C-alpha positions in Angstrom: 24.6 -10.6 -25.1 26.3 -14.0 -24.6 25.3 -15.7 -21.5 26.8 -18.6 -20.2 24.8 -21.7 -18.4 25.2 -20.3 -15.3 24.3 -17.0 -16.3 21.3 -18.1 -18.3 20.2 -20.3 -14.8 20.7 -17.1 -12.8 18.8 -15.1 -15.5 15.8 -17.6 -15.3 15.8 -17.9 -11.8 15.4 -14.1 -11.3 12.0 -14.8 -13.0 11.2 -17.1 -10.6 11.9 -15.1 -8.1 9.5 -12.2 -9.4 6.9 -14.6 -9.7 6.9 -15.9 -6.5 6.8 -12.1 -5.5 3.6 -11.4 -7.5 1.8 -14.5 -6.4 2.7 -13.5 -2.5 1.5 -10.2 -2.7 -1.6 -11.5 -4.9 -2.3 -13.7 -2.1 -1.6 -11.4 0.8 -2.2 -7.8 0.0 -5.8 -6.5 0.3 -4.8 -3.4 -1.9 -3.4 -5.5 -4.7 -6.5 -7.9 -4.5 -8.8 -4.3 -4.8 -6.5 -3.5 -8.1 -6.9 -6.9 -10.1 -10.6 -6.6 -9.4 -10.8 -3.0 -10.5 -8.5 -4.1 -13.4 -10.8 -6.8 -14.5 -13.8 -4.4 -14.2 -12.1 -1.8 -16.1 -10.9 -4.2 -19.0 -14.0 -5.6 -19.1 -15.7 -2.4 -19.6 -13.1 -1.5 -22.2 -13.8 -4.6 -24.1 -17.5 -3.7 -24.1 -16.9 0.0 -25.0 -14.6 -1.0 -28.1 -11.9 1.6 -26.8 -9.4 2.9 -29.5 -5.8 1.4 -29.5 -4.7 4.9 -28.0 -7.3 4.5 -25.0 -6.0 0.9 -24.6 -2.5 2.1 -24.3 -3.8 4.6 -21.6 -5.8 2.1 -19.7 -2.6 -0.5 -19.8 -0.2 1.9 -18.2 -2.8 3.0 -15.6 -3.6 -0.8 -14.8 0.0 -1.6 -14.8 1.3 1.3 -13.3 -0.9 0.8 -10.2 0.3 -2.9 -10.1 4.2 -1.6 -10.0 3.5 0.8 -7.2 1.5 -1.5 -5.0 4.2 -3.8 -5.3 6.9 -1.1 -4.8 4.6 0.2 -1.4 4.6 -3.5 0.0 8.4 -3.9 -0.6 9.3 -0.5 1.2 6.8 -1.4 3.9 8.4 -4.8 4.4 11.8 -3.0 4.6 11.1 -0.3 7.0 9.5 -3.2 9.3 12.7 -4.9 8.9 14.9 -2.0 9.6 12.8 -0.6 12.4 10.7 -3.0 14.3 9.9 -0.7 16.8 8.0 2.2 16.0 9.9 5.3 14.8 8.7 8.7 13.1 10.9 8.3 10.2 9.7 4.7 9.5 6.0 6.0 9.8 7.0 8.8 7.2 8.6 6.5 4.9 5.7 4.0 4.8 3.3 7.1 4.5 5.0 8.5 1.6 5.0 5.4 -0.3 1.4 4.9 0.4 0.9 8.6 -0.8 2.6 7.7 -4.0 -0.1 5.1 -4.5 -3.0 7.4 -3.9 -1.6 10.2 -6.4 -1.4 7.4 -9.1 -5.0 6.4 -7.9 -6.1 9.8 -8.7 -4.3 10.2 -11.8 -6.1 7.1 -13.1 -9.5 7.8 -12.0 -9.0 11.2 -14.0 -7.7 9.4 -17.1 -10.6 6.7 -16.7 -13.1 9.2 -16.5 -12.0 11.3 -19.4 -12.0 7.6 -21.6 -15.3 6.4 -20.1 -17.7 9.1 -19.0 -18.2 10.5 -22.3 -18.9 6.7 -23.9 -21.0 5.8 -21.3 -23.1 9.0 -21.5 -23.4 8.5 -25.2 -24.9 5.0 -24.7 -27.4 6.2 -22.1 -28.2 9.3 -24.6 -28.9 6.5 -27.3 -30.5 4.5 -24.7 -33.2 7.5 -23.4 -34.0 8.6 -27.0 
């Protein structure tokens, strides 16, 4: 793809906007801060347990999928607040459904994490006990 200087500048500027969005969410969104902390714990545990490449792929998809959903949920909440500053049942439903998507994905990540981590932790505990 051949981009002129104006196109390149616009392309690079879009990354700056994206980084600003991430930094804003990290600074102000408590749920995203929680997920960052959880991701740090999961990555540390993954290194300690020496996960396989396939297991790492599932962990990475879970972590980044959660970040993406939290960012989308935040964007939806902001847009709904902008479009409907007063309480409206449809605005509440839109926000609730977006939050439900994050909750469903959270359940999936817990299931995947349990499948990956529980047998490894159980095996380590069994070795420690005997």
